[in-house]
Gaussian input, Z-matrix of N, CA and C with variables (Angstrom, degrees):
# hf/3-21g

backbone

0 1
 N
 C     1     B1
 C     2     B2     1     A1
 N     3     B3     2     A2     1     D1
 C     4     B4     3     A3     2     D2
 C     5     B5     4     A4     3     D3
 N     6     B6     5     A5     4     D4
 C     7     B7     6     A6     5     D5
 C     8     B8     7     A7     6     D6
 N     9     B9     8     A8     7     D7
 C    10    B10     9     A9     8     D8
 C    11    B11    10    A10     9     D9
 N    12    B12    11    A11    10    D10
 C    13    B13    12    A12    11    D11
 C    14    B14    13    A13    12    D12
 N    15    B15    14    A14    13    D13
 C    16    B16    15    A15    14    D14
 C    17    B17    16    A16    15    D15
 N    18    B18    17    A17    16    D16
 C    19    B19    18    A18    17    D17
 C    20    B20    19    A19    18    D18
 N    21    B21    20    A20    19    D19
 C    22    B22    21    A21    20    D20
 C    23    B23    22    A22    21    D21
 N    24    B24    23    A23    22    D22
 C    25    B25    24    A24    23    D23
 C    26    B26    25    A25    24    D24
 N    27    B27    26    A26    25    D25
 C    28    B28    27    A27    26    D26
 C    29    B29    28    A28    27    D27
 N    30    B30    29    A29    28    D28
 C    31    B31    30    A30    29    D29
 C    32    B32    31    A31    30    D30
 N    33    B33    32    A32    31    D31
 C    34    B34    33    A33    32    D32
 C    35    B35    34    A34    33    D33
 N    36    B36    35    A35    34    D34
 C    37    B37    36    A36    35    D35
 C    38    B38    37    A37    36    D36
 N    39    B39    38    A38    37    D37
 C    40    B40    39    A39    38    D38
 C    41    B41    40    A40    39    D39
 N    42    B42    41    A41    40    D40
 C    43    B43    42    A42    41    D41
 C    44    B44    43    A43    42    D42
 N    45    B45    44    A44    43    D43
 C    46    B46    45    A45    44    D44
 C    47    B47    46    A46    45    D45
 N    48    B48    47    A47    46    D46
 C    49    B49    48    A48    47    D47
 C    50    B50    49    A49    48    D48
 N    51    B51    50    A50    49    D49
 C    52    B52    51    A51    50    D50
 C    53    B53    52    A52    51    D51
 N    54    B54    53    A53    52    D52
 C    55    B55    54    A54    53    D53
 C    56    B56    55    A55    54    D54
 N    57    B57    56    A56    55    D55
 C    58    B58    57    A57    56    D56
 C    59    B59    58    A58    57    D57
 N    60    B60    59    A59    58    D58
 C    61    B61    60    A60    59    D59
 C    62    B62    61    A61    60    D60
 N    63    B63    62    A62    61    D61
 C    64    B64    63    A63    62    D62
 C    65    B65    64    A64    63    D63
 N    66    B66    65    A65    64    D64
 C    67    B67    66    A66    65    D65
 C    68    B68    67    A67    66    D66
 N    69    B69    68    A68    67    D67
 C    70    B70    69    A69    68    D68
 C    71    B71    70    A70    69    D69
 N    72    B72    71    A71    70    D70
 C    73    B73    72    A72    71    D71
 C    74    B74    73    A73    72    D72
 N    75    B75    74    A74    73    D73
 C    76    B76    75    A75    74    D74
 C    77    B77    76    A76    75    D75
 N    78    B78    77    A77    76    D76
 C    79    B79    78    A78    77    D77
 C    80    B80    79    A79    78    D78
 N    81    B81    80    A80    79    D79
 C    82    B82    81    A81    80    D80
 C    83    B83    82    A82    81    D81
 N    84    B84    83    A83    82    D82
 C    85    B85    84    A84    83    D83
 C    86    B86    85    A85    84    D84
 N    87    B87    86    A86    85    D85
 C    88    B88    87    A87    86    D86
 C    89    B89    88    A88    87    D87
 N    90    B90    89    A89    88    D88
 C    91    B91    90    A90    89    D89
 C    92    B92    91    A91    90    D90
 N    93    B93    92    A92    91    D91
 C    94    B94    93    A93    92    D92
 C    95    B95    94    A94    93    D93
 N    96    B96    95    A95    94    D94
 C    97    B97    96    A96    95    D95
 C    98    B98    97    A97    96    D96
 N    99    B99    98    A98    97    D97
 C   100   B100    99    A99    98    D98
 C   101   B101   100   A100    99    D99
 N   102   B102   101   A101   100   D100
 C   103   B103   102   A102   101   D101
 C   104   B104   103   A103   102   D102
 N   105   B105   104   A104   103   D103
 C   106   B106   105   A105   104   D104
 C   107   B107   106   A106   105   D105
 N   108   B108   107   A107   106   D106
 C   109   B109   108   A108   107   D107
 C   110   B110   109   A109   108   D108
 N   111   B111   110   A110   109   D109
 C   112   B112   111   A111   110   D110
 C   113   B113   112   A112   111   D111
 N   114   B114   113   A113   112   D112
 C   115   B115   114   A114   113   D113
 C   116   B116   115   A115   114   D114
 N   117   B117   116   A116   115   D115
 C   118   B118   117   A117   116   D116
 C   119   B119   118   A118   117   D117
 N   120   B120   119   A119   118   D118
 C   121   B121   120   A120   119   D119
 C   122   B122   121   A121   120   D120
 N   123   B123   122   A122   121   D121
 C   124   B124   123   A123   122   D122
 C   125   B125   124   A124   123   D123
 N   126   B126   125   A125   124   D124
 C   127   B127   126   A126   125   D125
 C   128   B128   127   A127   126   D126
 N   129   B129   128   A128   127   D127
 C   130   B130   129   A129   128   D128
 C   131   B131   130   A130   129   D129
 N   132   B132   131   A131   130   D130
 C   133   B133   132   A132   131   D131
 C   134   B134   133   A133   132   D132
 N   135   B135   134   A134   133   D133
 C   136   B136   135   A135   134   D134
 C   137   B137   136   A136   135   D135
 N   138   B138   137   A137   136   D136
 C   139   B139   138   A138   137   D137
 C   140   B140   139   A139   138   D138
 N   141   B141   140   A140   139   D139
 C   142   B142   141   A141   140   D140
 C   143   B143   142   A142   141   D141

   B1=1.4750
   B2=1.4582
   B3=1.3164
   B4=1.4806
   B5=1.4570
   B6=1.3517
   B7=1.4034
   B8=1.4894
   B9=1.3318
   B10=1.4005
   B11=1.5305
   B12=1.4046
   B13=1.4260
   B14=1.5313
   B15=1.3096
   B16=1.4587
   B17=1.5007
   B18=1.3209
   B19=1.4571
   B20=1.5065
   B21=1.3210
   B22=1.5037
   B23=1.4978
   B24=1.3308
   B25=1.4764
   B26=1.5316
   B27=1.2519
   B28=1.5217
   B29=1.5564
   B30=1.3036
   B31=1.4518
   B32=1.5979
   B33=1.3425
   B34=1.4933
   B35=1.5068
   B36=1.3100
   B37=1.4305
   B38=1.5322
   B39=1.2889
   B40=1.4465
   B41=1.5588
   B42=1.3020
   B43=1.5086
   B44=1.5196
   B45=1.3277
   B46=1.5010
   B47=1.5085
   B48=1.3663
   B49=1.4718
   B50=1.5327
   B51=1.3371
   B52=1.4624
   B53=1.5194
   B54=1.3289
   B55=1.4584
   B56=1.5773
   B57=1.2934
   B58=1.4729
   B59=1.5741
   B60=1.2899
   B61=1.4502
   B62=1.5408
   B63=1.3121
   B64=1.4812
   B65=1.5040
   B66=1.3269
   B67=1.4793
   B68=1.5299
   B69=1.3447
   B70=1.4069
   B71=1.5246
   B72=1.3753
   B73=1.4682
   B74=1.5234
   B75=1.2882
   B76=1.4779
   B77=1.4095
   B78=1.3613
   B79=1.4501
   B80=1.4821
   B81=1.3274
   B82=1.4850
   B83=1.5094
   B84=1.2864
   B85=1.4088
   B86=1.6029
   B87=1.2712
   B88=1.4963
   B89=1.5923
   B90=1.2396
   B91=1.5520
   B92=1.5230
   B93=1.3208
   B94=1.4155
   B95=1.5172
   B96=1.3417
   B97=1.4144
   B98=1.5360
   B99=1.3699
   B100=1.4196
   B101=1.5203
   B102=1.3510
   B103=1.5261
   B104=1.5052
   B105=1.3512
   B106=1.4559
   B107=1.5824
   B108=1.3415
   B109=1.4486
   B110=1.4913
   B111=1.3168
   B112=1.4845
   B113=1.5386
   B114=1.2879
   B115=1.4737
   B116=1.5174
   B117=1.3033
   B118=1.4445
   B119=1.4834
   B120=1.2513
   B121=1.5156
   B122=1.4770
   B123=1.3147
   B124=1.3941
   B125=1.5702
   B126=1.3119
   B127=1.4757
   B128=1.4928
   B129=1.3329
   B130=1.5112
   B131=1.5553
   B132=1.3182
   B133=1.4723
   B134=1.5678
   B135=1.2936
   B136=1.5144
   B137=1.4710
   B138=1.2808
   B139=1.4454
   B140=1.5540
   B141=1.3011
   B142=1.5080
   B143=1.5056
   A1=112.15
   A2=114.64
   A3=111.69
   A4=111.66
   A5=120.02
   A6=125.48
   A7=115.68
   A8=120.53
   A9=121.37
   A10=110.82
   A11=115.58
   A12=117.61
   A13=108.89
   A14=121.25
   A15=120.31
   A16=109.39
   A17=118.88
   A18=121.26
   A19=112.15
   A20=116.60
   A21=121.39
   A22=109.36
   A23=118.53
   A24=119.22
   A25=110.63
   A26=116.94
   A27=124.23
   A28=108.26
   A29=115.28
   A30=121.24
   A31=112.17
   A32=113.79
   A33=115.87
   A34=111.30
   A35=117.00
   A36=124.60
   A37=114.78
   A38=116.06
   A39=119.64
   A40=112.60
   A41=118.16
   A42=115.86
   A43=112.56
   A44=118.21
   A45=120.62
   A46=111.84
   A47=116.40
   A48=123.39
   A49=113.58
   A50=114.24
   A51=123.00
   A52=112.86
   A53=117.25
   A54=118.45
   A55=113.91
   A56=117.37
   A57=119.25
   A58=112.99
   A59=115.31
   A60=117.65
   A61=110.48
   A62=114.62
   A63=119.03
   A64=108.89
   A65=114.34
   A66=119.13
   A67=109.43
   A68=116.06
   A69=125.11
   A70=113.44
   A71=116.76
   A72=122.46
   A73=104.99
   A74=114.57
   A75=123.18
   A76=110.73
   A77=121.34
   A78=124.97
   A79=106.41
   A80=117.40
   A81=124.82
   A82=108.30
   A83=121.31
   A84=126.17
   A85=109.23
   A86=118.18
   A87=120.67
   A88=104.49
   A89=113.40
   A90=117.93
   A91=106.03
   A92=116.11
   A93=121.96
   A94=108.44
   A95=120.55
   A96=125.29
   A97=110.14
   A98=115.35
   A99=117.73
   A100=112.81
   A101=115.68
   A102=118.88
   A103=112.46
   A104=114.59
   A105=118.75
   A106=110.16
   A107=117.54
   A108=123.70
   A109=113.95
   A110=116.07
   A111=121.60
   A112=108.02
   A113=116.84
   A114=119.89
   A115=108.53
   A116=113.31
   A117=124.19
   A118=109.49
   A119=119.24
   A120=122.09
   A121=112.93
   A122=117.41
   A123=119.71
   A124=106.70
   A125=114.31
   A126=119.56
   A127=108.11
   A128=114.29
   A129=118.44
   A130=105.22
   A131=115.51
   A132=122.68
   A133=108.47
   A134=115.09
   A135=118.10
   A136=110.25
   A137=117.61
   A138=124.90
   A139=106.01
   A140=113.05
   A141=117.10
   A142=109.81
   D1=146.30
   D2=178.61
   D3=-80.12
   D4=160.54
   D5=-172.75
   D6=-59.67
   D7=-27.27
   D8=178.59
   D9=-68.54
   D10=-43.26
   D11=-177.71
   D12=-71.90
   D13=-34.68
   D14=178.07
   D15=-65.29
   D16=-39.41
   D17=178.04
   D18=-62.97
   D19=-40.25
   D20=177.94
   D21=-64.19
   D22=-43.29
   D23=-179.19
   D24=-62.48
   D25=-43.33
   D26=179.44
   D27=-63.96
   D28=-48.52
   D29=-175.54
   D30=-62.96
   D31=-33.90
   D32=179.27
   D33=-88.15
   D34=2.53
   D35=174.22
   D36=63.91
   D37=30.85
   D38=177.62
   D39=-62.96
   D40=-29.59
   D41=179.66
   D42=-60.05
   D43=-26.03
   D44=177.67
   D45=-55.86
   D46=-31.84
   D47=178.12
   D48=-58.56
   D49=-25.82
   D50=-174.59
   D51=-100.01
   D52=6.81
   D53=-173.56
   D54=-60.20
   D55=-31.78
   D56=-178.23
   D57=-81.84
   D58=-2.46
   D59=-178.95
   D60=-98.32
   D61=150.23
   D62=176.99
   D63=-141.29
   D64=167.04
   D65=-177.20
   D66=89.32
   D67=-147.02
   D68=-178.34
   D69=-88.45
   D70=124.68
   D71=-178.71
   D72=-122.79
   D73=139.43
   D74=176.14
   D75=-109.21
   D76=118.08
   D77=179.27
   D78=-100.73
   D79=134.67
   D80=-176.41
   D81=-125.95
   D82=126.35
   D83=176.04
   D84=-120.95
   D85=130.07
   D86=-176.46
   D87=-128.11
   D88=126.68
   D89=173.35
   D90=-119.14
   D91=142.35
   D92=179.87
   D93=-131.13
   D94=128.62
   D95=175.02
   D96=-100.40
   D97=108.29
   D98=-170.63
   D99=-69.72
   D100=-22.28
   D101=177.59
   D102=-71.50
   D103=-51.00
   D104=-175.65
   D105=-89.09
   D106=-13.42
   D107=-175.29
   D108=66.03
   D109=16.94
   D110=-178.62
   D111=-88.90
   D112=147.48
   D113=174.19
   D114=-127.54
   D115=160.24
   D116=179.56
   D117=-135.39
   D118=125.45
   D119=176.63
   D120=-121.90
   D121=129.76
   D122=-178.40
   D123=-123.16
   D124=130.31
   D125=-179.71
   D126=-119.72
   D127=133.54
   D128=-177.68
   D129=-137.44
   D130=131.29
   D131=179.50
   D132=-101.91
   D133=129.10
   D134=173.01
   D135=-125.25
   D136=161.68
   D137=178.24
   D138=-124.46
   D139=129.72
   D140=175.73
   D141=-113.41

């Protein structure tokens, strides 16, 4: 994930939603541009 998206995720405190989880967690982000019909998918694996 690019640094801007990671900062946005942390700023909005989305990681708190995962507080009860442990072990390996897979984070997936999908962006879709309706004009160009292009999509971008980013997958990041974390361990808690």
